[in-house]
C-alpha positions in Angstrom: 174.5 132.6 127.1 174.3 134.0 123.6 177.6 134.9 121.8 177.6 138.1 119.8 180.4 139.0 117.4 181.2 142.7 117.1 183.5 143.5 114.2 185.4 146.8 114.3 185.8 148.9 111.2 189.4 147.6 110.8 188.2 144.0 110.9 189.1 143.2 114.6 186.6 140.8 116.0 185.3 140.6 119.5 183.2 137.5 120.3 181.5 138.0 123.7 178.8 136.4 125.7 175.9 138.6 126.4 173.3 137.7 129.0 169.8 137.3 127.6 167.7 140.4 128.4 170.5 142.8 128.0 170.9 144.8 124.8 173.6 144.5 122.2 174.8 147.9 123.3 175.1 146.8 127.0 177.0 143.7 125.9 179.5 145.8 124.0 179.8 148.2 126.9 180.2 145.6 129.6 182.9 143.8 127.5 184.9 146.9 126.6 184.2 146.5 122.8 185.6 149.7 121.2 183.4 151.6 118.7 180.1 151.7 120.6 180.0 155.0 122.4 176.5 154.8 123.8 176.4 158.5 124.9 172.7 158.4 125.9 173.2 155.2 127.9 170.6 153.2 125.9 167.7 155.6 125.8 167.5 155.7 122.0 168.2 159.4 122.2 171.4 159.4 120.0 173.0 157.3 117.4 176.3 156.5 119.0 175.7 152.8 119.3 175.1 152.4 115.6 176.1 149.1 113.9 175.5 147.2 110.7 173.7 143.9 111.1 175.1 141.1 109.2 172.8 140.3 106.2 172.1 136.8 107.6 170.6 138.3 110.7 168.6 141.3 109.4 165.3 139.4 109.1 165.8 137.6 112.5 165.6 140.9 114.4 162.4 142.6 115.4 161.3 145.5 113.1 162.7 148.9 113.7 160.3 151.1 115.6 159.7 154.8 114.5 161.9 156.2 117.3 164.9 154.1 116.3 164.3 155.0 112.7 164.3 158.7 113.5 167.6 158.4 115.5 169.2 156.3 112.7 168.8 159.4 110.5 171.7 160.9 112.6 174.0 157.9 112.3 177.3 158.0 110.4 177.0 156.3 107.0 173.5 154.8 107.6 172.7 151.8 105.4 169.7 149.5 105.0 171.1 147.1 107.6 171.8 149.9 110.2 170.5 149.4 113.7 171.0 151.0 117.1 172.5 148.3 119.3 170.6 149.8 122.3 167.4 148.6 120.6 168.5 145.0 120.0 167.4 143.0 123.0 169.4 139.8 123.3 167.6 136.5 123.4 168.9 132.9 123.1 167.6 133.1 119.5 170.3 135.7 118.7 173.2 133.4 119.6 175.8 134.0 116.9 174.6 137.5 115.9 177.2 139.5 113.9 177.4 143.2 114.1 179.8 145.4 112.1 180.8 148.8 113.5 181.1 151.9 111.4 184.5 153.8 111.2 183.1 156.3 113.7 180.0 157.3 115.7 178.4 160.7 115.3 
């Protein structure tokens, strides 16, 4: 099972196993990782599962689709490596993925 590292704004790390086929948001939710609110439940209808993808992983993820790009406009302190974790489908190839969480969600 792929391991994903979620790093809270204060530097606290959570390394969790996430079943392939789930999203990074579901992995955070199912493992009680603080900082991922996921108010819309993964429907890409909010930006409360926003995270910063570690630079080593940015190019390994699928491209952002237009709906995610639109929702990211509402994210707190959006950066070039911002993604919505509900749109990151976990596969074995993402074993070791590192996601940093913003200081708050909007």
